[in-house]
C-alpha positions in Angstrom: 130.2 80.9 103.6 129.9 82.1 100.0 133.1 81.7 98.1 134.1 83.6 95.0 137.0 84.7 92.8 137.9 87.7 90.6 139.0 86.7 87.1 140.5 88.7 84.3 142.9 88.0 81.4 145.7 87.5 83.9 144.1 84.3 85.1 143.5 83.0 81.6 140.4 81.0 80.5 138.5 78.8 82.9 140.7 75.8 82.3 143.6 77.8 83.7 141.9 79.3 86.8 139.3 76.7 87.7 141.8 74.2 89.4 143.2 77.0 91.6 139.8 78.5 92.6 138.4 75.5 94.5 134.7 75.2 95.2 133.5 78.7 94.3 129.9 79.9 94.3 130.5 82.9 92.0 133.1 84.9 90.2 133.6 88.5 89.3 134.6 88.8 85.6 136.5 91.8 84.3 134.7 92.7 81.0 136.1 96.1 79.9 138.5 98.9 80.5 138.2 102.3 78.8 141.7 103.8 78.7 142.5 107.4 79.4 143.7 107.7 75.8 140.3 106.5 74.5 141.5 103.0 73.9 138.9 100.2 74.4 140.0 97.0 76.0 137.8 93.9 76.2 139.0 91.0 78.3 139.7 88.2 75.7 138.7 85.5 78.2 135.5 87.2 79.4 133.2 85.3 77.0 134.7 81.9 78.1 134.6 82.9 81.8 131.0 84.1 81.5 129.8 81.0 79.7 131.6 78.6 82.1 130.0 80.2 85.1 126.5 80.0 83.5 127.0 76.4 82.4 128.1 75.4 85.9 125.4 77.2 87.8 127.7 79.7 89.4 126.9 83.3 90.1 128.2 85.9 87.7 129.3 89.5 88.4 130.6 91.5 85.5 132.8 94.6 86.1 134.7 97.3 84.4 138.1 98.7 85.3 137.6 102.4 85.6 140.2 105.2 85.4 139.6 108.5 87.1 140.6 110.4 84.0 137.9 108.8 81.7 134.3 109.6 81.2 132.1 107.7 83.7 129.2 107.5 81.2 131.5 106.4 78.4 133.0 103.7 80.6 129.6 102.5 81.6 128.2 102.5 78.1 131.1 100.6 76.8 130.8 98.0 79.6 127.0 97.6 79.2 127.3 97.0 75.5 129.9 94.3 76.0 128.1 92.7 78.9 124.8 92.6 77.0 126.6 90.9 74.1 127.6 88.1 76.4 124.1 87.6 77.7 122.4 88.3 81.0 120.4 86.0 83.1 118.0 87.0 85.9 120.5 86.0 88.6 123.4 88.0 87.2 
């Protein structure tokens, strides 16, 4: 069985969520959220989560939180720019 978790700012940095997660193989990391008012949110723990997973040989899945009232292309462009800033490996 492949085990994974979903992490966002609610779980805190890896030191906070790692003991609770057990022996995971991957994690889904919230990277961005484009608000309906145009506000741009970047998960403050995303960089630490992303680096921890890479450094420990775990699979990484980045995701955005989407709102139906926002532009899909705008949400995707914002997400991709932030994801690329954190670095992508072949297995991501």
